[in-house]
C-alpha positions in Angstrom: 0.0 0.0 0.0 1.4 3.4 -1.0 2.5 5.6 2.0 1.0 9.1 2.6 4.2 10.6 1.3 4.0 8.6 -1.9 0.4 9.7 -2.4 1.3 13.3 -1.9 4.1 13.1 -4.4 1.7 11.5 -6.9 -0.8 14.3 -6.5 1.9 16.8 -6.9 3.1 15.2 -10.2 -0.5 15.2 -11.4 -0.7 19.0 -10.8 2.6 19.6 -12.6 1.2 17.6 -15.6 -2.1 19.6 -15.5 -0.2 22.8 -15.3 1.8 22.0 -18.5 -1.5 21.1 -20.3 -3.0 24.4 -19.1 0.0 26.4 -20.4 -0.3 24.8 -23.8 -4.1 25.3 -24.0 -3.7 28.9 -22.8 -1.3 29.6 -25.7 -3.8 28.0 -28.2 -6.7 30.0 -26.7 -4.8 33.2 -27.0 -4.3 32.6 -30.7 -7.8 31.2 -31.5 -10.0 33.1 -29.0 -11.6 29.9 -27.8 -11.1 29.8 -24.1 -13.5 27.0 -23.2 -10.9 24.2 -22.8 -8.5 26.5 -21.0 -11.1 27.5 -18.4 -12.0 23.8 -17.9 -8.4 22.9 -17.3 -7.9 25.9 -15.0 -10.8 24.9 -12.8 -9.6 21.3 -12.5 -6.0 22.5 -11.7 -7.2 24.9 -9.0 -9.4 22.2 -7.5 -6.5 19.8 -7.2 -4.2 22.5 -5.9 -6.7 23.4 -3.2 -7.1 19.7 -2.2 -3.3 19.3 -1.9 -3.0 22.5 0.0 -5.3 21.2 2.7 -3.3 18.0 3.1 0.0 19.9 3.3 -1.1 22.5 5.9 0.9 21.8 9.0 -0.4 24.4 11.4 -2.8 23.2 14.1 -3.0 26.7 15.7 -4.8 28.1 12.6 -6.9 25.6 10.5 -6.5 26.2 6.7 -10.2 27.0 6.2 -9.9 29.8 8.8 -6.7 31.0 7.2 -8.3 31.1 3.8 -11.3 32.9 5.2 -9.0 35.6 6.7 -7.3 36.0 3.3 -10.5 36.2 1.4 -12.1 38.7 3.8 -9.1 40.9 3.6 -9.2 41.0 -0.2 -13.0 41.5 -0.2 -12.6 44.4 2.3 -9.9 46.1 0.3 -12.0 45.8 -2.8 -14.9 47.4 -1.0 -12.7 50.2 0.4 -11.6 51.0 -3.2 -8.0 50.2 -2.5 -7.7 47.4 -5.1 -7.5 48.3 -8.8 -7.3 46.4 -12.1 -3.7 46.5 -13.1 -2.2 46.8 -16.6 -1.6 43.0 -16.4 -5.3 42.4 -15.9 -4.6 41.2 -12.3 -6.1 42.8 -9.2 -3.7 44.7 -7.0 -2.7 48.1 -5.6 -0.9 51.1 -7.2 1.6 52.6 -4.9 2.5 56.2 -4.2 5.4 55.7 -6.7 3.0 54.6 -9.5 4.3 51.0 -9.4 1.8 48.2 -9.5 1.7 45.3 -7.0 -0.6 42.3 -7.7 -2.3 40.8 -4.7 -0.2 37.8 -3.5 -2.0 34.5 -3.8 -2.8 32.4 -0.9 -0.5 29.7 -2.4 2.4 32.1 -2.3 1.7 32.9 1.4 1.3 29.2 2.2 4.7 28.5 0.6 6.3 31.3 2.7 4.8 29.8 5.8 5.8 26.2 5.1 9.4 27.3 4.3 9.8 28.0 8.0 7.0 25.8 9.3 8.4 25.0 12.8 8.7 28.7 13.6 5.2 29.6 12.3 3.6 26.5 14.0 4.9 27.9 17.3 3.6 31.4 16.5 0.2 30.3 15.4 -0.1 28.4 18.6 1.0 31.1 21.0 -0.3 34.3 19.5 -3.7 35.2 21.0 -6.3 34.6 18.3 -3.7 34.4 15.5 -4.6 35.9 12.2 -2.9 36.2 8.7 -3.0 39.8 7.7 -2.2 41.4 4.3 -1.0 44.9 4.5 -1.2 47.0 1.3 2.1 48.6 2.2 2.6 50.5 -1.1 -0.4 52.7 -0.6 -0.1 56.1 0.9 -0.9 56.0 4.6 -2.7 59.3 4.4 -5.0 57.9 1.7 -5.6 54.8 3.7 -6.4 57.0 6.7 -9.0 58.9 4.6 -10.5 55.6 3.6 -10.7 54.5 7.2 -12.5 57.8 8.1 -15.1 57.1 5.4 -15.6 53.6 6.7 -16.2 55.0 10.1 -18.9 57.3 8.6 -20.5 54.4 6.7 -20.9 52.5 10.0 -22.5 55.4 11.9 -26.2 56.3 12.0 -27.0 59.7 13.5 -30.1 60.5 15.4 -29.3 64.2 16.3 -26.5 66.8 16.8 -25.8 68.3 20.1 -23.2 71.1 19.8 -20.0 69.5 18.5 -21.3 66.0 19.2 -23.2 63.7 16.7 -25.4 61.4 18.8 -25.8 57.8 17.4 -29.1 56.1 16.8 -28.6 53.2 19.2 -31.0 51.0 17.2 -29.3 51.5 13.8 -25.7 52.5 14.2 -23.0 50.0 13.5 -20.1 51.8 15.2 -19.3 50.5 18.7 -16.5 50.7 21.2 -14.7 47.7 22.8 -17.4 47.7 25.5 -20.2 47.3 23.0 -21.5 50.9 23.6 -22.5 53.0 20.5 -19.9 55.7 19.8 -20.5 59.3 19.2 -18.7 61.2 16.4 -17.7 64.8 15.8 -20.1 67.4 14.3 -17.4 68.5 11.9 -17.2 64.9 10.5 -13.5 64.7 11.0 -13.6 61.0 11.8 -9.8 60.5 11.9 -6.8 62.7 12.8 -3.7 61.9 10.8 -0.5 63.7 11.7 1.2 65.5 8.8 4.5 64.2 10.2 3.5 60.7 9.0 4.1 61.7 5.3 7.8 61.1 5.5 8.3 58.1 7.8 11.4 55.9 8.4 10.4 52.2 8.3 11.7 49.3 10.4 14.1 51.3 12.7 15.8 49.8 15.7 14.6 51.5 18.9 17.6 52.0 21.3 18.2 53.6 24.7 21.0 56.1 24.5 22.2 58.5 27.3 18.9 58.6 29.0 16.8 59.0 25.8 15.3 56.6 23.3 16.3 56.9 19.7 15.3 55.3 16.4 18.4 54.0 14.7 18.8 52.9 11.1 15.7 52.0 9.1 14.6 52.6 5.5 12.7 55.1 3.5 9.4 54.0 2.0 11.0 53.6 -1.4 13.8 51.5 0.0 11.4 49.3 1.9 9.3 48.8 -1.3 12.4 47.8 -3.3 13.5 45.4 -0.6 10.3 43.9 0.7 7.6 44.6 -2.0 4.3 46.4 -2.0 2.5 43.9 0.1 3.5 42.9 3.7 2.2 39.6 5.1 2.1 39.4 8.8 0.8 37.1 11.5 -0.9 39.2 14.2 -3.1 38.9 17.3 -6.7 39.6 16.4 -7.6 41.4 19.7 -9.4 44.7 20.1 -7.0 46.2 22.5 -3.2 45.6 22.8 -2.4 44.8 26.5 -1.7 47.6 28.9 0.5 47.3 31.9 -0.5 44.2 34.0 -2.8 42.8 31.3 -0.4 40.7 29.3 -0.8 37.0 29.0 1.7 34.2 29.0 0.4 31.6 26.4 1.7 28.1 26.7 0.8 25.3 24.3 2.0 21.9 23.2 2.5 21.4 19.5 3.7 18.5 17.3 6.9 19.1 15.4 8.3 16.2 13.3 6.1 13.7 15.1 7.3 14.9 18.6 5.5 17.0 21.2 7.1 20.3 22.0 6.1 22.8 24.7 6.1 26.4 23.5 5.5 29.7 25.3 5.1 33.3 24.4 4.7 36.4 26.6 2.7 39.4 25.3 4.5 42.7 25.4 2.6 45.2 27.5 2.5 48.9 28.5 4.6 50.4 31.3 7.8 50.2 29.1 9.5 52.7 26.8 9.7 52.1 23.1 13.2 50.6 23.2 12.2 48.1 26.0 9.1 47.0 24.0 11.2 46.7 20.8 13.8 44.6 22.6 11.1 42.2 24.0 9.4 41.9 20.6 12.8 41.2 18.9 13.6 38.5 21.5 10.5 36.7 20.3 11.3 37.3 16.6 8.5 39.8 16.3 8.3 43.4 15.0 6.1 46.4 15.7 3.2 47.5 13.5 3.7 50.2 10.8 1.1 52.8 10.2 -0.1 50.9 7.1 -0.4 47.7 9.2 -2.5 49.5 11.8 -4.8 51.3 9.5 -5.5 48.3 7.3 -6.2 46.1 10.3 -8.4 48.7 12.0 -10.5 49.0 8.8 -10.9 45.2 8.5 -11.6 44.9 12.2 -14.4 47.6 12.0 -15.9 46.0 8.9 -15.9 42.5 10.4 -16.9 43.3 14.0 -18.4 46.8 14.0 -15.9 47.7 16.7 -13.1 50.3 16.5 -9.6 49.3 17.3 -7.5 50.1 20.4 -10.3 51.8 22.3 -10.4 51.9 26.1 -13.4 53.5 27.8 -11.9 53.5 31.3 -8.5 55.1 30.6 -6.4 57.0 28.1 -4.8 54.4 25.8 -2.2 54.5 23.0 -0.9 51.8 20.7 2.7 52.4 19.7 3.6 51.6 16.1 7.3 50.5 16.5 7.6 49.6 12.8 8.1 53.3 11.9 9.5 56.5 13.2 9.0 60.2 12.3 11.6 62.6 10.9 12.4 63.9 14.4 12.6 60.4 16.0 9.2 60.3 17.5 7.3 57.1 17.7 3.9 56.9 15.9 0.9 55.7 17.9 -2.8 55.1 17.1 -6.0 54.6 19.0 -9.7 55.6 19.3 -9.9 58.9 21.1 -13.2 58.9 23.0 -12.6 62.5 24.1 -12.2 63.7 20.5 -14.7 61.2 19.2 -12.4 60.1 16.4 -9.6 57.7 15.4 -6.2 59.2 15.8 -2.7 58.6 14.5 -0.2 60.9 16.3 3.4 60.8 17.4 5.1 61.2 20.9 8.3 60.9 22.7 9.4 57.2 22.8 10.8 57.5 26.4 7.4 57.4 28.1 6.8 54.4 30.4 3.2 55.0 31.4 1.1 51.8 31.6 -1.3 52.9 28.9 1.4 52.9 26.1 0.7 49.5 24.6 2.2 47.9 21.5 1.1 45.5 18.8 3.6 42.8 17.7 3.7 41.0 14.3 5.5 38.2 12.6 6.5 38.9 9.1 6.2 36.3 6.3 8.3 36.3 3.2 6.2 35.9 0.1 7.5 33.2 -2.1 6.3 32.8 -5.7 4.4 29.6 -6.4 5.8 27.1 -8.9 3.9 23.9 -9.4 
């Protein structure tokens, strides 16, 4: 009787054969204009690929159907937000600030990147709280993305009346809620988001360091350099939680996972508030994680609102800020984001990275290298 491995190899060879047949038929169809056979072969090829994908998915912490659902909801959301365009190649994707086009990475490409380092990602899927695959349209302008998030906030809000500078929600119809489930008010001037002008010239992926009593952002890349090195899409594994943990709220998550047929105990500690930016950065780095960029936060906040009708990083009981350690401003400030109940709007600001107050939280992410799929 053939082993599981032999059966998988056979299925893989069948896919390679079908792919060659599809390539030949595609060339014929391009010449004749008759696409019927090519479409039939493509459907069969995708069906077999999907079936093999499910068998090769090694991550118990995130079932493949859930992972695919996260991927599809992200693409659907970005399409709805107007962020996706039809590119000159005919593919769907984004057009960056630099005018370059970046097709949407396929789920197969993401899966290949995960499997290339499957032991590491198996541990992360198991120990991140409510782990999620997130696609960041990194090439887009963060200012334009912020404008889109502001429109989405408006779309979720239903007004019953205006009182001074406050727009009061219709509690029976509004779809804009805080983390506590309470309907949120908005501003009468309809400025649903504040976006600092200092974010138009960020440095990406700096190293936050303590130096002579201060905290500084060292190194990093310009947006153009980051695009050239990393591409227009960033794939990250994140925690799908409404509020990054404040001081005293972090969890230590311990699990048992199977690696190469053996049980392995794994553990991860959430990074919390009460630390300066360099201390948070160091703890993230120790766990092979990075901080969010502004593009990561805005895109996740938009999808979070669309899917759950709840704004991101909102705390009714205290002031709260989520540091975005994946970027720094021109003058070395750390960007942060949150829902500001006092101002009744989402906000992306910057502040001194030395602060150690307990309400300075941080979101961590694990980045995935996108690998092109070759059957």
